N, C-alpha and C positions, 0 to 999 in steps of 0.2 A: 636381616631386612630383605624383603622381597622387592623385586623390580618388575611391576606388571607391564605387559605390553601396552602400547598406546591404543586408545579407543578407535573404533572403525570410523572412517570418514568417507569422502567422495571418491577416493581412488586408492586402490591397493596395487602396488607393484610387487609381485611375488617372484622371488629369484630362487629357482631350484639350482642347487650348487652354490648356495649363499656364502660358503666358507672357502670356495675354490679360488685359484689364482685369478681367473677372469673377473670374479666379483670384487675381490679386494684391490686388484691392480687397476681395473678399468671401470666397472659398472658403478661401484659405490663412489669413487672419486668423481665420475661424470654426474651422478645424481647429486652429490654435494655441490658441485658448481651450479647445477640447475636450482637447487635449494637456495644457494647464496644469492642468486640473481632473480629470485622470486618467480621462477618458472613453474614451481610446483604449488598446487593449491595448499593452503595452510593446513588442511586436515588430511592430506595425502600421506599414506604410510608405505614403508618399504618392509616387506616380510621376507626374511631370509629363511630358506628351507635347507637343512643340512642333516647328515646322518650322525653327526657328533651329538652325544647326549649332554648338551650344554643347557644351562639356564640362559635367560635373556642377558643377564649381566655378564656371564662368561663369554657369550658371543660378542657383546659390546667391547669387552676387554680385548678380545682377539682383534676386532676391527680397529680399535683405538691404537693398537700396536702396529698393525699391518698396513693400513691404508694411507695415513698422512704422508708417507714418503712419496706417494704417487700423485699428490695434489700440488699445484703450483704454490710455491712458497709465499708469493705475494697475496694469494687468495685465502690463505689459511689463517684463521684466528681461533683461539680456544673457545670463545663464546659462540661463534658461528658453528664450529664443529660440534659443540655440545648440543646446540639446538637441532642440528642435523641428526645426531645420534638419538635424539628424542623421538624421531620418526620411525626408528628401526624396531622391528619385532623379530622374534626368532621362534621357529618351531622345529623340533627334532623329529625326523620322520624317516622311515624306510620307504622310498618311493615305489618299490616293487610290491608293497603290501597295501592292498586297497583299503583295509580297515584304518590305516594310519591317516588317510585323507580326511577322516572325521575331525582330527585335531586341527587341520587347516580350515575346515569349514567352520568350526567353532570360533576360530580366531578371526576369520574374514568378515563375518556379519554380512551385511547387504550393501556394499558400496555401489555407487552408480557405475563404476568402471573397474574392471580387473585386467591387469596386464600380467601374463605369465611369461617369464623369461627363463628358457630352458638352457642354462649354462652347465649342461651335463654331457656325458657321452651320448652320441646320437642313438645308441642302442636302447636308451631309456626313453626316448621321445614318445614312442607310441604308448608305452605303459603309463607314463605320466598323464598323457592326454585322455586315455581311457579311464583312468582312476579319477581324474578331475571331473569328467562327465558323469561317472558313476556316483560321485559324491554330490552331484547337483551344483557343481561349481562352474559350469559353462552355460552361458546364455548369449543372447544376441549382442550384448555389450562387451563380451570377453574378447581379449586379443592374446595371441600366443606368438612369442619370438623364438625362432629356431636358429641356433648358432651353427656355423660351419664346423666340420664338413658334414654335409647332409648326405650320408651314405658313403660307401666305398666304391661303388660302381653304379651303373645305370639301374640295374635290377633293385638294389637296396635303396637307392634314392626314390625310385617309383613306389616301392613298398612303403617307405616312411611317408611319402606324400599321400598315398592312398589311405593309410591308417589315420594320419592326422586329419585328413579331410572327412573322416567319419564323424568327427566331433566339432570341427571348426570349418566354417565356410572359407573359401579362398580369400575373401576380403578381410578376414580376421587373422590371416597367417602372414607373419612378417619374417621372411628369410633374410637374415642380416648378413651383410658383408661390410665391415667397418670402413673399407676403402671408399665406399660410395658416400660416406659421411664426411670425407675430408674436404676442406674448403676448396683446395685447388681442383679436385675432381669435379666438384659442382661448378666451379668457375669455368671449367673446360666447356660446359654447355653454353655459358655466356660468351666465352671467347669465340666459339664456333658460330653460334646462331644470333649473337647480339652485335656482331661487327661485320659490316659489309666487306671489309678489306680481305678477310680470309676465305669466305665461302666460295668465291669463284676459283680459288687456287687449291681448295681442299679435295683434291682428286688426282687421278692419273690424267695426263702425263706430268702434271706440275709437281707432284710429290714423287720422289725417287724411292724412299723407303721410310719405314716407321720402326722405331725401337722402343720397347717397353721393358724396363729393368726394375725388379724389386730385389735389392741386395740387402742381406742381413750380415752384420759382423758377428753376431752371437752364434753359438752352436745349438744343439738340441736341448741341452740342459736337462731339466726335470721332465720335459715332454718326451724323452726318448722312448718310453714304453708305448705311447700313442704313435709317435712319429715313425717308428720303424715299421708299423703296419700301414702307413700312409705314403710317405715320401713326398718330395717336392711337387710332383705332378698333381697329386690329389690335394695336398695341403695348400698350394698356392696357385698353380696354373689354372686348375679347373674353375676357380672362383675369382680370386683377386685379378689375375692378369687378363683373363677373358672378359671380365667386366670392364676393365680399362680399355681393352681393345674395342669393345662394343661402343663405348662413349666416343672414342676417336673416330670410329668408322661409320656410325649410324647415319641414316638420312635425317633431315630435319623433321621432328614430329609435328603434328598439327597443333599441339598444345603441350603444356607441361603436365597434363593429366597423367595419372599413374599408368593407365593402360596405353595411352598414346605413346609415351616414352618407351614402355616395355615392349610394345609391338615392334618398334624400330630396332631395339636391341636384339629381339628374337630373330628378325630378318638377317642380321649380321651373323649370328650363330649358325643359322641354317644355311648361310652362304659360304661358310668356311669350307675350303676344299678338303675332302676326305683324303687321308693318307693311306697308301698301301704299304706293303713291306719295304719296297724299294725306296719310297719316300721317307719312311721312318728311319731307315738305315742312313740315308743321305742327309736328311734335314733335321734330325734331332740329335742332341748330345746329352747324355746322362753323366753326372759326376758324383763323387763322394770325397769329402774332405779328409785329408790326412793331417798328422801333427804339423804344427807350424807356429807362427807368431800372429797374434791378433791384438791390436791396440797396445802394442809394446810389451805384451806378455806372452810367454810360451803357452800353447794350448795343445791338448791332445786331439787325436784324430777321432773320426766318428766311431770306428770299431773299438776304440778304447773308452768310449762313453759308458756310463753306468746304464745297465738294462738294455744294451745293444748286443745281440749275438755276434760272436767273432766272425761268423760266416755271412753276415748280412750283406745283401746286394741292394739295399734301399738307396735310392738316389737322394742326395742332399742338394743337388744342382740340376737344373734343366735349362737348356737353350734349344730353341727350335725356330724354324722358319715356317710361317703360315701364309696362305693366300686366300683372298676373299673373291669368290666368283660372282662379281657383278660389274657393271659398267664403270662405276665410280673408282673402283680399286683394281681394275684389270692390270695384271702384271706388276703390281706394287707389292714387294715382300714386306711382311710384318715379322720382325724378329722379337721373340719373347725370351726373357732370361730371368731366372731367379735362383738364389742359392744361399746357403748358410755358410758362416765363416768366410765371408767375402772380405775384400780389402777394407771396405767401409760400409756403413749403413746408408743406403741411398735408394730412393725410388724416383725414377725419371721416365718421362715420355719424350722421345726425340723425333720430331718431324723433320726429315731431311728433304729439302726441295731439290728439284732437278737442276742439273748443271746448265750453265749458260750454253746455248747452242753454238755461239761463236764469241770469241774474246777478241776485243780490239787492243788488248794490252800486251799481246805477244805471248809466245809459248813459255817464256821464262818467268812470267809474272806469277806470283803466288796467288791463287784464287780458290778459296775454300767455298764449299757449298753453303747456301743460306740454311740455317737451322732454327726451328722453334724448339726451345728447351723448356719443358714443363717439369719442374721439380716438386715432388709431393712431400718428400722428407729427406733429410732432417728439417731443413727450412723449406717453406713454400715460396716459390717464385716462378715467374715466367720471363724468359729472355729470348730475344730475337737476334740471331747472329747474322751480321751483315759485313760486307767488305767496304772499307773506306781507304782513302789515300793516306799514306804515311806523311808526316810533315817533312818539308824539305824539297829539294829539287827532284825532278823525275816524277814518274807515275808508279811508284811502288805501292803495293796494296797490302793491307793487313786486316784481319777480322776484328770486329768489336761487337760487344753485346749491348743491345738496348734492353734495359732490365726493368721489371716491375717487381719490387719486393712486396709481396702480399701482406707481410707482417706490418709494413709501414704505410700501406696504401690507404688505410682508414683508421680513425681513432676508435672505432667500435670494437668491442671485445670479440675475439674469434673463438667460438665454441669448439671444443674437441669433438672428434668424430662420433664417439659413443654418446656424448651428451646430445648432439644434434639428432642422431637417429632415435634415441630414446624419446626425445620430445616429439619426433615425427610419429612414433607409435602411439603416444598418448593422444595426439591430435588427429590420429587416423589417416596420416599421409603415407601412401604406399609407393610413391614414385621411386624412392631410393632403396627399394627392397626387391628381391628377385621373385618373379612369378613362377609358378610350378612348371609351365612349359619352357620357360627360359632356363631354369636349372637343368631340366632333363635334356634340352638341346645341347647344353655345354657338355654333359656326360656323353651324349651320342658322339661328339667329336673327339673327346679325350680318351674314352675307353678303348677304341681300337689301337691307339698309340701304346697304351699300357700293355694291352694284350700282344701287340707286335713286338715289344721289347722282350716279353717272355718267350715268344716263338723264335725270335732271333738269338735267344740266350745272351742278351746284351748285358755285359758287365759294366757297371759304372766306372768311368775313367777317374783316376786319382787326381786330386789337385790339392796343393798345400793350403792349409788355413792361412788366411791373410792375403790370398791372391784373388784374381778375378775369374777363377774357374779353370777348367781344363783347356789346354791349348787347342783342342778340337773346336771349341766354341769360337775362337778367333778365326780358325780355318773356315768355319761355316759362313762367316761374314766375308772373308777374303775371296771366296768363290764369286761373290757379286761385286768385287772390287770395292768393298765397304769395310768398315771397322766399327767395333763398339765405340761409343762416344768417348769414353775416358782414354781409349787407345788412339783416337784420331789425332 
C-alpha cells in the first residue's frame, strides 16, 4: 500500500535535515504543539528533506518512534499525533545535486508561502539556497531560516551572508538563536522597559556587576565531531551569551519594530571593548572537562569521548570579563560563563547592585548586595534579593528573595522557544532574529579572542565533570572582590 504525500496548501514548511536530531527533538515537537493549538492553517504542510532513501511511510515510522519522547506528556494524544503526521511529507534528496531539487519542486506546487528551515551543516547553506533559486523555488514570499553556528569566523560568516543574500533579501532571512525565543528572555524587555522602578537604576554606578551563565550538565555526546571544530566560544559565547548581554545592556528602542530593537543591540556589540593579548591572558579562562561524576553517575572526560582526538585543545568551558564602552555601563564588568559537564544545567542572569555607601547597622552586620536573579532554565523565574530584619530582638539582617514564578504567573500556555520563533517566521516577525550586521559585529569582537588564544598557545585548564569549571574562573571574579552567584 502506498502512502502519498499530503496535497499542496497555503503554507509549506520545508525542513532540510528533516531526519536530524534538531528536527525530531525540537522542530517537529514544536510544530506539533502549534498544530495542537490551531496555530497552523489547516492545509499547511511540513516537508522533510533527507538523504535517507526512505518512502514517506518509512519516514513517518522513524518520526513516530523518535519525536513523542520530546513532547509534553499532557499534550500528547494518539489522535492529535496522527492528525499531525498527516501534515508530513518526505522527499529523499542529495542537496549538493541541483537536479534533485526538481523532486522538491514537483512536491511543493504553488503555496502562498514557503519557509525553508536549514537544519544542516552551515557548509551546505549556500548550495541549498543556490539550488532552490535555480529550481525556481524562491520568490518574494519565500523565507529562509539559518541555524547557528553561522560560520566559524568572521570571513566565513560574511561569505555565507553574502552568498545567501544573492537569493534572499535581508527581510527574508531569519538567523535563529533559540534563546531569543525563551519566555524569560522576552520578558526581560518588559522587565526593563515596562517598569519605571528599574530603568533609573539600570546603569552605572547603581549596578556593580552583571553575570551571565549558561551551564550544561551534559557532555558533547553525539555532537563531538562538530563540537571539536567549534568549542564553547563559537558554539555558545558568540551567539547565545552575547545576545543575552545585548538585551541586558541595550538602550530603550523607540519601538518593538525589528530594526529598532536590532539597531540598539548592534550598538552594544560595537561598544564592547576590544581585547588585546594582555586582556585575553588576564580576563579569559578556557577549560576542558575531565572524568568525574555528573547527576550521580561516573562520566568520562572530553578526551575520552568518541570522535575526539586525544590531543584536542578544544575548550568545553569559557569564562571571561567584558566591558561596554559607553556612559550607561562605564566600569561595570560583565562576566560571561558557559560550559559542558557543569554541576547542573542552569542559565541565569545576575544583576548585582552596588553596595550601600554607608551602613547604619554596624560593621558586624551581615549585609548582602541586592541582586536581580533572572533564571532562564531549567525553570523560568525572576527573583529580587533584598535584606530584611531577622525576627527577634536586635537588628540582625538576612537576605530574602521576592520571587515571580513565571510558570505560575498566568494560566495561559507558555509556548516553547522553537514554537514561538517558528510562528514568528510564518508571521514575518523579525524582531527576535539576528540581522546580518549584528551577527558580523559579534564575530568582530569574538574572533580576536580566539586568535589570541592560539597566539598565546593557551591550553585549556582541566576541570572535573560535575564541577563549576576551572579554579581560574573563580579567581577571575575574586580579583573584583566578587564571586559567581552559586559560590556567593
